N, C-alpha and C positions, 0 to 999 in steps of 0.2 A: 789492301785498304784497312783490314783489321789491325795489322801491326802499326799502320800509320796513326790510327785512332789511339792505340796504346801509347805510342810515343808522344802524341799530343797531350794525353792525360798526364803522363809522367813529367813532361816539361811545362805543365800548367798552361798549355795553349788551348785546351778545351775543358771547360769546367762543368759541363752538363753531360752526364753519362747515361745512355739509354738503359731502361729497366731498373734504375736505382733511385731516381729522385724526380719528383714533379717540379722541383725548383732547382735553381743553380746552387751547387755546393761551393763552399769556400774553404780554403786551407785544407785541401784534400791530402791525406797522408797515405792511406792504404784502402784497398777494396777487398771485400769478401767475395770469394768465388763460389761456384757450385750452383748458380741459378741458370735461368734459361736465356742467356745472352752469349753469343759467340765472343763478343768483346770481353765480357766479364771473365770467361774461362781463360782466355789468353792472358789477360792481365794477372789473374790469380797465379797461373803457372809461371809467368815472368817474375813476379814478386817473390814467389816461393824459392826461386833459385838463389836469391840474395837474402833469404830468410827474413824478409820484412814482415812484421806482424800485420795481420789483416783483421779489420774490424767492420762491423755492420754499419754502413753509412746512414746518415739521417735521411728520412723520407717523409714527404707530406702526402699522406694517403687518405683515401676516402673513408668515411664512417661505414659501419656495417650496414648491410641492406636490411630492410624490414622483412618480417616473416612472409613467405610466399614469393620472395624475389631472390634471384641469384646474381652473382657477379658476372658481368660480361666485360671482358677486357677491351680497353680502347686501343684502336690501331695506332701504331707509331707513338705510343705513350709508354712511360714506365709501367712495370708490372703492378705497381700499387695504385694505379689510376684505372678506374673501371666505372661502368654504368650498372645500375640495378635494373635488371629485366625480369618481368613476371614469369613464373614457371608455367610451362604448358599444362593443359588439362590433364588431370590424373597424376600429376607429379607434385612433389613438395620440395622445399628448400632446406638445406643445412649448411654447414660451414664450407663444404666442398662444392656446392652447386645443387642442381635439381636432381632428384632421383625418384624412382617409382615408389608409389605409396605402399606397395606390397612389402617393401623393405623396411618399413617403419617399426621400431620397437614399441610394443604395447606398454604404456605406462600403467602400472598397477598401484602406485602410491605417489604422493607428493611430499616435498620437504618445505615446511613453512619457515622461511628465514627472514622474518619481518624485523626482528630486533637483534641487538648485538649478541655475538656468540660468547662474550665474556660473562662468566658466571656471576660476577658482582652486579652487572647491569641486568641480567636475567632476574636476579632476586629483587632488584628495584622495580622492574617491570611487573613482577608477581605482586609486590606489595601495593603498587599504585593501581593496578587493574582490579585487585581484590577490593580495595577501598571504594573505587568507583562503582563496581558491580553491586556491592552491598548498599550503597546509596541509592542506586537505581531500583533495587529490589524493594527496599523499605519505602521509598517515596511512592512508587507506582502501586504497590500492594495496598498501601494506606488509602489511596484514592479509590481503588476497587472496593475495599472493605467499607469505607465511609459511605459511598453511594449505595451499596447493597443494604446497609443497615439503617440508613437515614431516609425517611419517607420524602421529606421536602427537597432532597437532592435528586430524586428520581425524575428529572426533567430532561428534555432533549439535549441541552448543553452538556450536562453531566453524563448522559448516555454516550455522547461522542467522546467525552474525556475518558470514560472507561475503555472504549475501543482504542483510543490513543495509548493508554497505559498498557493494554495487552500487546499492542504493536511494539511499543518501546521495550517491554520485557522480552518479547520474542526476538527482536533484532539483536539485542545484546546477549541473550542466552545462547544463540547459535554460534557466537564468535568468542566472547570473552572467556567462558569457562574452559573451552578447549585450549585457548592461549595460556590461561593460568595453569592448566594441567601440564601442558608442554614445558612451561618454564619450571614447574615444580619437579618434574621428572627428568629435566634436562634432555628433552627430545624434541624433534621437529616433524615427526612422522604423522601423516594423515592419509588414509586409504583413498582410492579413486572414488568409490561410492560415497564415502563420508564427505569428500570435497564437493561432489555434485550436489548432495543433499544440503550441505551448508550454504552453497551458493544459491540454490533454489529458495531456501527459507529466508536467507538474508535479503535477497532482492524482493521477495514477496512482502516482507515486513517493511522494508524501506520504501517501496513503492506505495504500499497501503498507507504508510505514515504521511507521505506527501498528499495523497488523495484525501485523507481524513482532515489534514490541516486546511485544505481548500473547502471541505464541507463545513468545518467549524467556522471559517471566515464567513461563509454564506449564512450560517445560523446566527452569528453575531450581527450581520448586516440586517437580517429580517427583524431581529429583536430590537435594534436601536433605531433603524430607519422606518420600520413599519410595525411598531409595537402593538397596534390594535389588531393587526392581521396575523400576529405571530402564532396564536393558538391554532388558527385555521390552516396556516401554511405548513407549520412544522408539526403535523400530526405524527402519532407514533408509527403508523404504517409507512409514512414517507421517510421518517427517520431511519427505520429499519432498511428501507430500500436504498437510501443514500449510503448507509454504512456497509450494507451488503455489496453495493456497487463498487465501493472503494476496495473492499477485500477481493472481489472478482477481478477488477482491473489490475490489482497488484499481482494476483496469481497468474493472469494471462501474460503480463509483462515478464514475470519471473520464469514462466515456462518457455517463453520465446527465447530469452537469453540463455537459459540453461541448456535447452535443446540444441541451440546453435553452437554454443561453445564446446559442449562435450560430444558433438558429432565430428569435431575436427581432430586430426592427429596432433600429438604433442612431440616435440623434439627434445624436450627437457622436462624434468619433474621438479625443478627448483622454483618456488614462488617466493619472491622477495617481499612478502607481506605476512601479517600474523593471521590471516585467514584467506580463504579462496575468493579472491576478488576478480571481477571481470577483466579489468585492464591487464592484470598480471598473468591471467590465463591466456589472454590474447597474445601477450608477449612471447610465451613459450610455445605457441602453436606453430606447426610447420607450414600449414596452408596459409593462404592469403586471408587471414581472419578478419581483416578490416572490411573486405568486400562481403564476406559471409555475414558479418555482424551488422552490416549497414542498415538493413531493413528493421531489425529489432531496435537498433539505436535511434533510427528515425521515428519509430513508433513511440519509444520512451521519451524522446525529445518533444514530440507533439503533445503527449499527455502532460509532461512536465511543464511545457510552455503554457498549455491550457490552464493548468492548476495555478501557475504563477500569475497569469492574467486575471483569473477569477479572484485570487487572494488580493492582488493590488487593487482591482476595481472595487471589491467589497470594502476594503479599508479606506479608499478614497471617499466612497459614499459615507462611510461611518464618520470619518474626520469632518466631512462637510456638515453632517447632521450635528456633530458634537459642537462645532464652532457656533452653531445657531442657538445653542442652549443658553438660557439666561443665567442659570446657576453656575457660578465659578467652581463650586465643589463638584458638581456633576461632570463638568468638563475635565477637571483634574482626574477624577475617578476613571472616566472613559479613556483618557490619554494614558494613564498609568497602567491600564489593562491592555490596550491595543499596541502600544509601542513595544513592550517586551515580546508580544506575539510576533510582530513583524521582525524583530531582531532575531528570534529563533528561526523563523522561516527563511530569512535572508542568509543566515549563517549556514543552515542546512543545505539550501540550494546552491549557494556560491561555492562552498568548499567541495561538495560532491561533484559539481560540474567541473571545477578546476582539477580535481583528482582524476576525473575520467577523461578529460581532454588533454591533460599533460602528457607529453611524449613519453612512451614507455622506455625509451632509451636514455632518458634523462638520468644523470648520475646522482641527482638529489634525492636519494632514498629516504633520508631523514625527513625532508619536507613532505614527501609522499605519505609517510607513516603518520606524521603530525596531522595532515589534512584528513586522513581516514579516521583518526581518533576524534577529530573535531566534529565531523559530520555523522559518525556512527555511535559515538559514546556520549558526547556532551549534550546533545538535545534530549535523549532519554533521561539524563540525569537532571537537567534543568526544567523539563516540562512540568513535573509535579509542582515545583516552586512557582513557576510563572503562571501556569493556567489555573491552579487550584489553591495552593497554600496561602496565597495572598488574598484569597476570597474570604469575606466575612462569614458567609454561611458554612464554608468548609472549616474555618477555624472553630466555629461554634460546635459543629458536629465532632471535630477532633477532641475538643475539651470534654464533651459529653462521653465520648468513647473511653477516654482515659479515666474519667471520673467513675464510670461504671466498673472499671477494673480494680479501683481502690477498695479496700475493705470498708464496709459500712460501719460508721460509728454509732452503735446502738447503746443506749443507756441501760445499765444493769438495774433491773427492778429489785 
């Protein structure tokens, strides 16, 4: 029967060869041997007698299985066709299948391969990130200094703005300087403990950022829709509680994700991002990280959805109140303030959500990096301009600050 199959193939009577192709091959010339089919071995031996060159045939194969799953070969199908079966309890997956977790190599450091390995592009990355980080430092530190030095800016709105500036400084400081240093020294190395700390702090600051944006939306809602009750509602004690709650919720979210991710074994130490980000750490995990990370992700999704609903509801109420204003100038002022706020919030939430739900096996690494830069770098850079620098009180305080730094023009007696 085997030799009959061989003759059928050679005389083009049978175009589908077991263990070689999931589809019918056309214009078959030669077959490579040495695989796990009796037919393939006999064909290879037969062709070698006549010194016919043998080549690897084309095959339509499955994509790789997700972490925590191993390949299970389909019966009566070519070797390249398989199902993805979850690994049993206590085992992890690698390229060859499931194996005991006791055999996992301990990862002591990671390699951050977020940008091109070409030196010219690394220098460009260094220059761009340095300029963006300097803009973030200057803008956010100016907000903090102005509020601290100006008495009439020490109100609940600017108190939340200071917290937002601290969050923006923190979220960029834990990622950008390390990326700049790696580009400067032409290295990609980051230790295991540094990666864990970076992820914990980044998730803390980004989570707190979203919670603070929701608190600020509520603050604006009370100020515009209930101005007579603003002082009694937004007392200093309540403002501190709201800000503290945002920080506490951010820390809880960060601790849940970091504890879950770094309790998993890793099959690789290569992170295709410029910092330790959750989706890319999940990608290199050997265990079924998606099931392990499900509850922290559900918790984060519930909090994020709650913040988004609060922000949208607040601004709907604000727009409704603004449209009822008789003064056209007041309406324009309110819209010019609220619309940029919504733009930043929408940009932050949409890009971060897309970056986290995008399949980790996607080959669009450049798109992934762009999305991460948009949600992690652009908002901290734009927030000082959108929330404060367009404000008349802030502009006045800024002019006074620079005027005080100028030498006094005293007349000589």
